[in-house]
C-alpha positions as CSV (number, residue, x, y, z in Angstrom):
1,M,0.1,0.1,-0.1
2,L,2.3,2.5,0.7
3,Y,4.4,1.5,-2.4
4,H,1.6,2.8,-4.4
5,L,0.8,5.9,-1.8
6,F,4.2,7.1,-2.5
7,S,4.6,6.0,-6.2
8,Y,1.2,8.5,-6.8
9,L,2.7,11.0,-4.7
10,D,5.6,11.4,-6.2
11,S,4.5,10.7,-9.8
12,S,1.8,13.5,-9.0
13,M,3.3,16.5,-6.3
14,H,7.2,15.0,-6.5
15,I,7.6,15.0,-3.3
16,P,10.9,15.0,-1.5
17,G,12.4,11.1,-1.3
18,G,9.3,9.3,-3.2
19,G,11.7,8.0,-5.5
20,L,13.5,5.9,-2.9
21,W,10.3,3.7,-3.1
22,Q,11.1,2.3,-6.7
23,Y,14.3,0.7,-5.1
24,I,13.9,-3.0,-4.6
25,S,16.6,-2.9,-1.7
26,F,15.2,0.2,0.2
27,R,11.8,-1.9,0.1
28,A,12.9,-5.1,0.7
29,I,14.9,-4.0,4.1
30,L,11.9,-2.0,5.6
31,A,10.1,-5.0,4.6
32,G,12.6,-7.4,6.4
33,V,12.6,-4.9,9.4
34,V,8.9,-4.2,10.2
35,A,8.2,-8.1,9.8
36,L,10.9,-8.6,12.2
37,L,9.6,-6.0,14.8
38,M,6.1,-7.2,14.0
39,S,6.7,-10.9,14.8
40,M,8.5,-10.1,18.1
41,W,5.5,-7.7,18.9
42,F,2.8,-9.8,17.9
43,G,4.7,-13.0,18.9
44,K,5.0,-12.3,22.5
45,R,1.0,-11.1,22.6
46,F,0.4,-14.3,20.7
47,I,1.6,-16.5,23.1
48,A,-0.1,-14.7,26.5
49,L,-3.0,-15.8,24.5
50,L,-2.8,-19.6,24.2
51,K,-1.3,-19.7,27.2
52,R,-4.5,-18.0,28.9
53,K,-6.6,-20.4,26.7
54,H,-4.7,-23.9,27.6
55,I,-3.6,-24.1,23.8
56,S,-0.5,-26.6,23.4
57,E,-0.3,-29.5,21.0
58,T,-0.7,-32.8,22.7
59,Q,2.0,-34.6,20.4
60,R,4.3,-32.5,22.2
61,D,3.0,-32.7,25.5
62,E,3.5,-36.7,25.9
63,K,7.1,-36.5,23.7
64,T,9.8,-38.1,25.9
65,D,12.9,-36.0,26.0
66,P,16.0,-37.8,27.4
67,F,17.2,-34.2,29.4
68,N,13.9,-33.9,30.6
69,T,13.4,-30.1,28.6
70,K,9.5,-29.7,30.6
71,K,8.3,-28.7,27.0
72,V,4.5,-29.9,28.5
73,G,2.1,-27.0,28.0
74,V,3.6,-24.7,25.2
75,P,2.0,-23.4,23.0
76,T,1.7,-24.3,18.9
77,M,0.4,-22.8,16.3
78,G,3.0,-20.2,16.0
79,G,3.1,-20.1,12.5
80,I,0.1,-17.3,12.8
81,V,2.4,-15.1,13.8
82,I,5.1,-15.9,11.2
83,I,2.2,-15.2,8.5
84,V,0.6,-12.4,9.8
85,S,4.3,-10.7,10.2
86,I,4.9,-11.6,6.5
87,L,1.7,-10.6,4.8
88,T,1.8,-7.1,7.4
89,A,4.9,-6.5,5.7
90,V,4.4,-7.6,2.2
91,L,1.2,-5.7,2.0
92,L,3.0,-2.1,3.4
93,F,5.8,-2.6,1.1
94,G,5.0,-4.7,-1.9
95,K,4.1,-3.6,-5.4
96,L,0.3,-5.8,-4.7
97,N,-0.5,-6.1,-8.3
98,N,3.1,-8.0,-9.3
99,V,1.7,-11.6,-10.8
100,Y,4.6,-13.0,-8.2
101,M,3.6,-11.0,-5.1
102,L,0.4,-12.4,-5.6
103,L,1.1,-15.6,-6.0
104,M,3.4,-15.6,-3.0
105,I,1.0,-14.0,-0.5
106,A,-1.7,-17.0,-2.6
107,T,0.9,-19.4,-1.5
108,T,1.4,-18.5,2.2
109,L,-2.6,-18.2,2.8
110,I,-3.6,-21.2,1.2
111,L,-0.9,-23.8,3.1
112,G,-1.3,-21.4,5.9
113,L,-5.1,-22.4,6.2
114,L,-4.0,-25.9,5.4
115,G,-1.4,-26.2,8.6
116,F,-4.0,-24.2,10.5
117,L,-6.2,-26.9,10.3
118,D,-4.1,-29.7,10.8
119,D,-2.6,-28.0,14.1
120,Y,-6.6,-27.1,15.3
121,I,-7.6,-30.9,14.8
122,K,-4.5,-32.2,17.2
123,T,-5.2,-29.6,19.6
124,F,-8.9,-28.9,19.6
125,K,-9.7,-32.7,18.8
126,K,-7.3,-34.0,20.8
127,N,-6.4,-36.3,17.7
128,K,-2.7,-36.4,16.8
129,D,-2.7,-37.6,13.7
130,G,-4.1,-34.5,12.6
131,L,-6.0,-33.8,8.9
132,N,-6.1,-36.5,7.0
133,G,-2.8,-37.2,4.7
134,W,-4.5,-36.9,1.7
135,F,-6.5,-33.6,2.6
136,K,-2.6,-32.4,2.8
137,I,-1.9,-34.0,-0.4
138,A,-4.7,-32.5,-2.4
139,G,-4.0,-28.8,-1.0
140,Q,-0.6,-29.0,-2.1
141,V,-1.4,-30.2,-5.2
142,A,-4.2,-27.4,-6.2
143,L,-1.0,-24.8,-4.8
144,G,1.0,-26.4,-7.5
145,L,-1.5,-26.3,-10.3
146,I,-2.5,-22.9,-9.6
147,V,1.1,-21.6,-9.7
148,G,2.2,-23.5,-12.5
149,L,-0.5,-22.9,-14.8
150,T,-0.4,-18.7,-13.5
151,L,3.3,-18.8,-14.8
152,R,2.0,-20.7,-17.9
153,Y,-1.3,-18.1,-18.8
154,S,-0.1,-15.2,-17.1
155,P,0.3,-12.3,-19.5
156,Q,2.7,-10.9,-17.1
157,V,4.4,-13.9,-17.3
158,V,7.5,-13.9,-19.2
159,M,11.5,-14.0,-19.1
160,N,14.4,-13.4,-21.6
161,E,16.6,-16.3,-22.0
162,T,19.9,-14.0,-22.6
163,V,20.4,-10.1,-21.6
164,E,24.0,-8.4,-22.7
165,V,24.8,-4.6,-20.9
166,K,26.9,-2.2,-22.4
167,I,28.4,1.1,-22.1
168,E,27.6,2.8,-25.5
169,N,28.5,6.9,-25.6
170,N,28.3,6.8,-22.1
171,T,25.6,5.9,-22.0
172,E,24.4,2.2,-20.6
173,V,22.5,0.3,-23.0
174,V,20.4,-3.1,-22.7
175,Y,20.1,-5.7,-25.1
176,K,17.4,-8.2,-24.2
177,S,16.4,-11.5,-26.1
178,P,12.6,-11.2,-26.9
179,D,10.2,-11.7,-24.5
180,V,8.8,-15.3,-24.1
181,K,7.2,-18.0,-22.1
182,S,9.5,-20.6,-21.6
183,T,10.3,-24.1,-19.6
184,R,13.7,-23.5,-19.4
185,T,15.2,-23.6,-16.2
186,T,18.5,-23.1,-14.4
187,I,20.7,-26.5,-13.9
188,P,24.1,-26.3,-11.7
189,F,27.8,-27.3,-13.1
190,V,27.0,-26.7,-17.0
191,K,28.9,-24.0,-18.8
192,N,25.7,-22.2,-20.0
193,H,23.5,-23.0,-16.8
194,N,20.3,-23.5,-18.8
195,A,18.5,-26.5,-19.9
196,N,14.7,-26.6,-21.7
197,Y,12.3,-29.2,-20.2
198,A,10.2,-29.0,-23.7
199,D,14.0,-30.6,-25.4
200,M,12.9,-33.9,-23.4
201,F,10.2,-34.4,-25.7
202,S,11.7,-33.7,-29.0
203,F,10.5,-37.0,-30.4
204,M,7.2,-35.1,-29.9
205,G,7.7,-32.7,-33.0
206,D,8.3,-29.1,-32.8
207,T,4.5,-28.2,-31.8
208,W,3.9,-30.9,-29.3
209,K,6.9,-30.9,-27.5
210,Y,6.5,-27.6,-26.3
211,K,2.8,-28.7,-25.0
212,A,4.3,-31.8,-23.3
213,G,7.1,-29.3,-21.4
214,W,4.7,-26.9,-20.0
215,I,2.7,-30.0,-18.8
216,F,5.8,-31.6,-17.2
217,F,7.2,-28.6,-15.6
218,V,3.4,-28.2,-14.0
219,L,3.9,-31.4,-12.4
220,L,6.9,-30.9,-11.3
221,I,6.5,-27.8,-9.5
222,V,3.4,-29.5,-7.7
223,F,6.1,-32.3,-6.8
224,V,8.4,-29.5,-6.0
225,V,5.8,-28.0,-3.7
226,A,4.8,-31.2,-2.0
227,A,8.2,-32.6,-1.3
228,V,9.7,-29.0,-0.1
229,S,6.6,-28.2,2.2
230,N,6.8,-31.5,4.0
231,G,10.6,-31.8,4.3
232,A,10.1,-28.5,6.4
233,N,7.4,-30.3,8.2
234,L,9.7,-32.9,9.1
235,N,12.7,-30.7,10.4
236,D,10.5,-28.9,12.7
237,G,11.1,-31.2,15.7
238,M,13.3,-29.4,17.4
239,D,13.5,-25.7,19.2
240,G,14.7,-23.2,16.2
241,M,15.5,-25.8,13.9
242,C,12.8,-25.1,11.0
243,A,12.7,-21.7,11.8
244,G,16.5,-21.0,11.6
245,N,16.9,-23.0,8.5
246,S,14.3,-21.4,6.6
247,A,16.2,-18.2,7.2
248,I,19.3,-19.1,6.0
249,M,17.3,-20.5,2.8
250,G,15.3,-17.4,2.4
251,V,18.2,-15.6,2.7
252,G,19.8,-17.7,-0.4
253,L,16.9,-17.4,-2.3
254,L,16.6,-13.8,-1.8
255,V,20.5,-13.7,-3.5
256,L,18.6,-15.7,-6.5
257,A,16.2,-13.7,-6.6
258,Y,17.6,-10.3,-7.1
259,V,19.7,-11.7,-9.3
260,S,17.3,-12.8,-11.6
261,G,15.6,-9.9,-11.5
262,S,18.3,-7.7,-12.7
263,V,19.3,-7.2,-15.8
264,V,22.9,-6.1,-14.7
265,W,23.6,-9.5,-12.3
266,A,21.3,-11.6,-15.2
267,D,23.9,-10.4,-17.5
268,Y,26.7,-11.0,-15.5
269,F,26.2,-14.7,-13.8
270,D,24.7,-15.2,-17.6
271,V,21.3,-16.5,-16.3
272,M,17.7,-15.9,-17.5
273,Y,16.4,-12.3,-16.8
274,I,12.9,-12.4,-15.3
275,P,11.1,-9.5,-15.4
276,G,9.1,-8.4,-12.3
277,S,10.9,-11.1,-10.3
278,E,12.6,-8.7,-8.4
279,E,9.4,-8.0,-6.3
280,L,10.1,-11.5,-4.5
281,V,13.2,-9.7,-2.9
282,V,10.6,-7.5,-0.6
283,F,8.3,-11.0,0.0
284,L,11.6,-12.8,0.6
285,G,12.9,-9.8,3.0
286,A,9.6,-10.0,4.9
287,F,10.3,-14.2,5.3
288,V,13.7,-13.9,6.7
289,G,12.4,-11.0,8.7
290,A,9.6,-12.2,10.1
291,L,11.6,-15.4,11.1
292,I,14.3,-13.9,13.2
293,G,12.0,-12.9,15.0
294,F,9.7,-15.5,15.6
295,L,13.2,-17.0,17.0
296,W,13.0,-14.8,19.7
297,Y,10.8,-17.4,21.2
298,N,11.0,-20.4,19.7
299,T,15.2,-20.6,20.5
300,Y,15.5,-23.1,22.9
301,P,14.1,-23.8,25.5
302,A,11.2,-22.9,23.3
303,Q,8.2,-20.3,24.1
304,I,5.7,-21.3,21.2
305,F,6.2,-24.3,18.5
306,M,5.6,-22.9,14.9
307,G,3.1,-26.1,14.2
308,D,2.2,-26.7,11.0
309,T,0.8,-23.8,10.4
310,G,3.8,-22.3,9.8
311,S,6.2,-25.7,9.1
312,L,3.8,-26.3,5.9
313,T,3.4,-23.0,4.9
314,I,7.7,-22.1,4.8
315,G,8.1,-25.0,2.7
316,G,5.8,-23.9,0.6
317,I,7.2,-20.1,0.6
318,I,10.7,-21.8,-0.4
319,A,9.3,-23.7,-3.4
320,V,6.8,-21.7,-4.9
321,C,9.6,-18.8,-5.2
322,A,12.6,-20.9,-6.6
323,C,10.0,-22.5,-9.5
324,I,8.9,-18.6,-10.0
325,I,13.0,-18.1,-10.7
326,H,13.0,-20.6,-12.3
327,K,15.9,-21.9,-9.9
328,E,13.7,-25.3,-8.7
329,L,16.7,-27.5,-9.4
330,L,18.9,-25.5,-7.0
331,L,16.9,-27.1,-4.4
332,P,18.0,-30.1,-3.6
333,I,21.2,-28.4,-2.6
334,L,20.0,-25.1,-1.0
335,C,17.0,-27.6,1.1
336,G,19.6,-30.4,1.5
337,V,18.7,-30.6,5.2
338,F,15.3,-30.7,4.1
339,L,15.7,-33.9,1.5
340,M,18.3,-35.5,4.4
341,E,15.4,-35.6,6.8
342,S,12.9,-36.8,3.7
343,V,14.9,-39.2,2.8
344,S,15.8,-41.0,6.4
345,V,12.0,-41.2,6.9
346,I,11.7,-42.8,3.9
347,V,14.3,-45.0,4.1
348,Q,13.6,-46.3,7.8
349,T,10.3,-47.2,7.1
350,Q,10.8,-49.0,4.1
351,V,13.7,-51.0,5.5
352,Y,12.1,-51.5,8.6
353,K,8.8,-53.1,6.8
354,I,11.2,-55.6,4.3
355,T,12.8,-56.5,7.1
356,K,10.2,-57.1,9.9
357,K,8.7,-59.5,7.4
358,K,11.9,-61.4,7.4
359,G,11.4,-62.0,11.3
360,A,14.2,-59.4,12.2
361,P,13.5,-56.1,11.9
362,V,16.4,-53.4,11.5
363,R,16.4,-50.0,11.9
364,V,18.7,-47.7,9.2
365,W,18.7,-44.8,12.2
366,K,17.9,-44.9,15.7
367,R,15.1,-42.6,15.3
368,T,13.5,-40.0,12.3
369,P,13.5,-37.7,11.4
370,L,17.1,-37.8,11.0
371,H,17.7,-34.8,13.4
372,D,15.6,-37.4,16.1
373,H,18.6,-40.2,15.6
374,Y,21.2,-37.6,17.5
375,R,19.3,-37.3,20.9
376,T,17.6,-40.4,21.0
377,S,19.4,-43.4,23.3
378,L,19.6,-47.3,22.3
379,S,17.7,-48.3,25.3
380,Q,14.8,-46.2,23.7
381,V,14.5,-48.3,21.0
382,D,12.6,-51.5,20.2
383,P,14.7,-54.1,22.2
384,N,13.9,-56.4,19.1
385,S,15.4,-54.3,15.9
386,K,18.9,-54.3,15.2
387,V,20.0,-50.2,14.6
388,H,22.3,-50.3,11.7
389,F,23.3,-47.0,12.7
390,K,24.3,-46.3,16.1
391,G,26.2,-43.2,15.9
392,S,28.0,-41.7,19.2
393,S,27.0,-43.0,22.4
394,E,27.0,-40.0,24.0
395,L,23.7,-37.9,23.2
396,Q,23.9,-34.2,22.0
397,H,21.7,-31.7,23.0
398,E,19.0,-30.3,21.0
399,N,20.3,-26.9,21.1
400,K,23.9,-28.2,19.3
401,I,22.0,-30.1,17.2
402,T,19.7,-27.3,15.9
403,M,23.5,-25.3,15.7
404,R,25.2,-27.4,13.7
405,F,22.2,-28.1,11.8
406,W,22.2,-24.7,11.1
407,L,25.4,-24.4,9.6
408,I,25.4,-27.1,7.6
409,T,22.6,-24.9,5.5
410,I,24.5,-21.7,6.0
411,L,27.3,-24.0,3.8
412,L,24.8,-25.5,1.3
413,A,23.0,-21.8,0.8
414,A,26.2,-20.4,-0.1
415,F,27.3,-23.4,-2.4
416,T,23.6,-22.7,-4.3
417,I,24.8,-19.4,-4.8
418,L,28.4,-20.5,-5.8
419,T,26.7,-22.4,-8.1
420,L,25.9,-20.1,-10.8
421,K,30.1,-19.1,-11.6
422,I,30.7,-22.9,-11.3
423,R,30.7,-24.6,-14.4
């Protein structure tokens, strides 16, 4: 709102400083600061309200902790704090007629509602299973289709596959390839950085390969949204774990979005230029600010849990943002921690099922998701099953585990950005 107000005042009245609102960096910093302060201010009041209403997650209340940390009665649904903080900042400083900003707001609201329903069932209905898994998948698929079809059919969504900035007669001149809708994406470690999904279907002929490429891209977006949001959900198991990791990933995505939305940096890194995607920098500034503010109350010992309201929303935001700027193939690196958590659960489940049928159940890790392995003793594992990877006999405090996962994510985020120059 403030962006549109000051843009109007600057164009009609030429007020001093009105032009500042055209700078992405200015609005992104303001969005981050406001989201951070809002998260801290609203978080304190929201925690007090939940405690008065005795709203806490039953599943967390009954979970055993080898270090006897008292987590009974800690409020949940803290994701509402994150969502309110993000939306407050982007509504103030974002360009609300930008298709990418609208997609990110829709993502926040849709997955926020989905996560809230899950938390509501767990908390008020005392059902540990929460929302039926098929409803979660249906919501994630619906969001993926909305995003994919918008990228396909919205006239605002175009890209320039190549841009070049030159200085001619002391004037900066930009040469761009034509505006096109494309299924190109950025891939790491190759010379030209780009690959086209449509090329996978060349055997179908020039006309049909592009249609098939778009169908594949839309389906890939659906898969990425589901995978990353579920990965974030699994990562949310220790104080500050998911919020901290996601804030770091948000910074990495912010850099990638800034590069994609700037002709100068797109030329320098030789990546596709996506007009309008610079508005994602404002959204991601608010995203990172809200998460950092939430950590004020969520770090050990947590005063509030984000719940599925937060974790599903966070994962969806990361996934959709990456797909918009066509950097979805960098997510296995950037979201490596989420990937490890998901793979650990899948492997553990399948190995246990197969070996149990043979009469000798085997666990690859003591407990999954992976972060729980490091704070679980062998005495807490079913004595009838064999643990393949026992790890250190010394249990790690969850604060140390969280910090180490943060450090891994920092390294992965840095490496993700470096892939733009590693060829």
